[in-house]
C-alpha angles and dihedrals in degrees: 000000000000117000094215093234105137098187095050113150098020128095126241112267094021116148126222114277113275131204112264094242123032096178141014112272119240114270110267140184132209119241120191126207127190128204131203090265092062094252114149116211119191119198128180119229134180113264093247096043119109112240116233118243093229133027126188112244108242092212102051106006094237117135113265128203139196095253110082093194095050112029119179119267128241112287114239112233116224109259119252113269125205124224089254091056091055091048091050089053091056101041138045119233090254092054090048092051091050091050091048093051091048092050092047091050091051090049092051091049091053092050091048097240097123 
C-alpha cells in the first residue's frame, strides 16, 4: 500500500539533480615541487599563472622547490628580540644613560625628594 508521500527519500531543501560539470574548467598545468625530505608535491595552476619559486611541503612543512636534485633548505627564522634589544639598536649607551637620569629626576620630583 502506497503511503502517498511524494517526496519520500529526499531531504527538505534539496535541489533537482544537476549535471556534474556545467562548463569546461580553465586549462591547467601540473607543477611539481620537492623538499629536502624527498616529498614530491604536485599542484595545479592555470596555464597563464606564474609559478611560485617556493612552496611549503604539506607533509613536513619544509620549503620545497622546483629542482628535485637541489631543493631549498629550511629558512632560518629571525630570533625573538626583546624590547630592550630594539631599544639598544636605536640608542647608544650614553643616550640611554641620559634618558635614565632624566626619568629618575622626574620621578624624584613627583615624589617630592628633590
